[in-house]
Each structure stands twice: as structure tokens, then as C-alpha cells.
C-alpha positions in Angstrom: -1.2 5.9 33.0 1.3 6.7 30.2 1.2 10.4 28.8 4.2 9.5 26.7 3.5 9.0 22.8 5.1 5.8 21.7 5.7 5.5 18.0 4.5 1.5 17.5 6.5 -0.5 15.3 7.6 -4.3 14.8 11.3 -5.6 15.2 12.8 -8.8 14.3 15.0 -9.5 17.6 17.5 -11.8 16.2 20.7 -9.9 16.6 19.4 -8.0 19.6 21.0 -9.1 23.1 18.4 -8.5 25.5 19.1 -8.4 29.6 16.0 -9.2 31.8 16.4 -8.3 35.1 14.6 -10.1 38.0 13.8 -13.9 37.4 10.1 -13.9 39.1 6.7 -14.2 37.2 6.9 -11.1 34.9 10.8 -11.6 34.3 10.1 -15.3 33.3 7.3 -14.3 30.8 9.2 -11.5 29.1 12.2 -13.6 28.9 10.3 -16.8 27.5 8.9 -14.6 24.8 11.7 -12.5 23.6 13.9 -16.4 23.2 11.0 -17.3 21.0 11.1 -14.7 18.7 15.2 -15.0 18.3 16.9 -13.0 20.8 19.7 -13.6 22.3 18.5 -13.6 26.1 20.4 -13.6 29.4 18.1 -13.2 32.9 20.0 -11.7 36.1 18.5 -12.3 39.2 19.6 -14.4 42.7 16.7 -16.6 42.2 15.1 -18.1 39.0 11.7 -19.5 38.5 11.4 -23.4 37.3 10.4 -22.1 33.8 13.6 -20.5 33.6 15.8 -23.3 35.1 14.2 -25.7 32.3 14.9 -23.1 29.5 18.2 -23.0 27.7 17.9 -19.0 28.3 21.6 -17.9 30.0 21.0 -17.3 33.6 23.2 -14.9 35.6 22.9 -15.6 39.3 23.8 -12.3 40.8 22.7 -9.3 42.6 20.8 -7.0 41.1 21.8 -4.2 43.2 25.3 -4.4 42.0 24.2 -4.4 38.3 26.4 -1.1 37.0 26.8 0.6 33.5 29.6 -1.1 32.2 27.1 -4.5 32.2 24.0 -2.5 31.2 26.7 -1.3 28.1 26.6 -4.9 26.5 23.2 -5.3 25.9 20.7 -3.6 23.5 17.3 -4.0 25.4 16.7 -3.8 29.0 13.9 -4.7 30.9 14.1 -4.0 35.2 11.4 -6.8 36.4 12.3 -7.4 40.1 10.0 -6.6 43.1 11.8 -3.4 43.7 10.4 -0.3 42.1 13.3 2.4 43.2 15.8 0.1 41.9 14.0 -0.8 38.4 13.4 2.6 38.2 17.4 3.3 38.9 18.3 0.5 36.3 15.8 1.8 33.8 17.6 5.6 33.9 21.0 3.9 33.7 19.7 2.1 30.3 18.3 4.8 28.9 21.2 7.4 29.8 23.3 4.9 27.3 20.8 5.2 25.0 19.0 1.5 25.4 15.6 0.4 25.1 14.2 -0.4 28.5 11.0 -1.4 29.7 10.4 -0.8 33.5 6.9 -2.7 34.3 6.4 -1.7 37.9 6.4 2.2 36.3 5.7 2.5 32.5 6.5 6.4 32.8 10.0 5.5 33.2 9.8 3.1 30.1 11.5 4.3 26.6 9.4 1.2 25.0 6.1 -0.7 25.5 5.6 -4.5 25.5 1.9 -4.5 24.3 -0.2 -7.5 24.5 -0.2 -9.1 20.8 -1.5 -11.7 18.5 0.8 -13.2 15.8 0.0 -16.0 13.0 1.5 -16.3 9.6 -0.6 -13.5 8.0 -1.2 -11.4 10.5 1.0 -9.8 13.7 -1.8 -7.4 16.0 -0.8 -5.7 18.9 -2.7 -3.5 21.5 -2.1 -1.0 24.7 -4.1 0.9 26.6 -1.3 3.1 27.6 -1.4 1.4 30.8 -5.0 2.3 31.8 -6.0 -1.2 31.6 -4.8 -4.5 30.5 -8.0 -6.4 31.0 -9.4 -4.2 28.6 -6.5 -4.4 26.3 -6.8 -8.5 26.2 -10.8 -7.9 25.3 -10.1 -5.6 22.8 -7.4 -7.8 20.9 -10.0 -10.9 21.2 -12.3 -9.1 19.7 -10.0 -8.2 16.9 -8.7 -11.4 16.3 -12.0 -12.7 16.0 -13.1 -10.3 13.2 -9.4 -10.8 11.9 -9.8 -14.8 11.5 -13.3 -14.2 9.5 -13.3 -16.2 6.4 -14.1 -12.7 4.9 -11.1 -11.2 5.8 -8.5 -14.1 5.9 -10.2 -14.4 2.0 -9.2 -10.7 1.0 -5.8 -10.9 2.8 -4.9 -13.5 0.5 -6.4 -12.3 -2.9 -4.8 -8.4 -1.8 -1.5 -9.9 -2.1 -2.3 -11.4 -4.9 -3.2 -8.2 -6.5 0.0 -6.6 -5.4 2.2 -9.2 -7.3 -0.1 -8.9 -10.3 0.3 -5.0 -10.2 4.3 -5.1 -10.1 4.2 -7.3 -13.0 1.9 -5.0 -14.9 2.1 -1.4 -13.8 6.2 0.1 -13.9 5.1 3.3 -12.2 4.7 2.9 -8.0 2.5 5.7 -7.8 0.0 4.1 -10.4 0.2 0.6 -8.7 -0.9 2.6 -5.4 -3.7 4.1 -6.8 -4.7 1.1 -8.6 -4.5 -1.0 -5.7 -6.9 1.0 -3.5 -9.2 1.5 -6.8 -9.2 -2.6 -6.9 -9.9 -2.9 -3.3 -12.8 -0.6 -3.3 -14.5 -1.9 -6.1 -17.9 -3.4 -5.1 -17.6 -6.4 -7.8 -13.6 -7.5 -6.6 -14.6 -6.9 -3.1 -17.4 -9.6 -3.3 -15.6 -12.1 -5.4 -12.5 -11.8 -2.9 -14.8 -12.3 0.2 -16.3 -15.2 -1.1 -13.2 -16.7 -1.9 -13.9 -16.6 -5.5 -10.3 -16.2 -6.3 -10.3 -16.4 -10.1 -13.3 -14.2 -10.6 -12.0 -11.5 -8.5 -8.6 -11.4 -10.0 -10.0 -11.2 -13.5 -11.9 -8.0 -11.8 -8.6 -6.7 -10.9 -7.2 -7.4 -14.4 -10.2 -5.7 -16.1 -9.4 -2.5 -13.3 -5.7 -2.3 -14.5 -6.7 -2.5 -18.1 -9.1 0.0 -17.9 -6.5 2.2 -16.7 -4.6 2.3 -19.8 
């Protein structure tokens, strides 16, 4: 169980160099995911899964026991995914001492960042962690959250709230006033009814009424 406090953050990985140590199931899963999000990924191992061999990920065939700070220094993010927990911890400690981000799947307490279970589409990013207590429960929580987020009411409201944000930027110069109005519009029952039911024009007209009432 993780006792540390972690600050949740979403990162653009396109300019990050990532070293994944271990070419098995966990290393493969992480490598393919990070690569999909635009990172420059390298995997170091003596053996690689077929999925890694079939990918265009940079593969370094070498013994993880030989890794030292000179190699780790070249990367921004390190993941220690070997089946040797002592080696994983040793390498993660080296990375952290070099002020690198390191995730050790075999010992979350040894890590300084978490790889959460997550969902992503063009409008939403949702990440869940139970701080190492239960990945099964994290998946169940995520599934239920996705079900709520994908309801027509939520999606309608999300799209219209973005339109309201654009409208406010055009009509209101003061950021603090915009902030107040954005919340007032969102909490307005008439606006919320129109928005959740997909009545876009009526929702925006109501938003304008509220803005004009502000003067």
C-alpha cells in the first residue's frame, strides 16, 4: 500500500526520453502505452516479448544488472520492470538520486510517480488509483465513472459549457467576473435543463441572459 502523497498531473510525453528496463509482460504494456502517447521509448532487456519485437520501439539487448548512472542519466523517465525486485529497487534509487521520475511496479513505495488505470477520448481524461490497494477495484471504479461520463446528459453539458467559455471570453474582459459567471450559468436550473437535453441554442440564449443581467 502506498503511503506517500502524489500530485495528479497529465503530461505531454512527446519530448520525453523513457527507459523501460525489462521486456516482459509489464515492460511491454508500459512501453506500448508510452509510445502511443508520443514518448521516445527504449526498452533494455536480454529478452523481449513478441509484441516488442514486432514494434518500432528501440530495443537494447543488454543485462539490466550492468546498468549504471551514466545510462540512466540519458533518460527523463525510468520504469524498472524486471522480475528481480531487488534490482528494480536499486535502479529506481539510482534514478531518483539523479532527480529522474521512476516507477517500480514491484514496489510502489519505491516509486516517485504512479502509472494509474485510465480512460481517454477527445473530450475527457480520467485516471484512477487506489494507491496500490486494489487494481481490480480501480478498474471497477473507472468503469462506473466512464458510464456516467458517457451519458448523453454529461456529453451535452460538456460541449455546451465549452461554448459558454468561448462566449464569456468574447463578452467579459475581467477573468474574475468570467469565473463567477461561468459558475452562475452552470448552476442555473433553466440553463442546465436546456444543456443536458441538447437544446444548444436555448442553453446559449439563457447563458447570454445571465451575462447581460450582470451588466
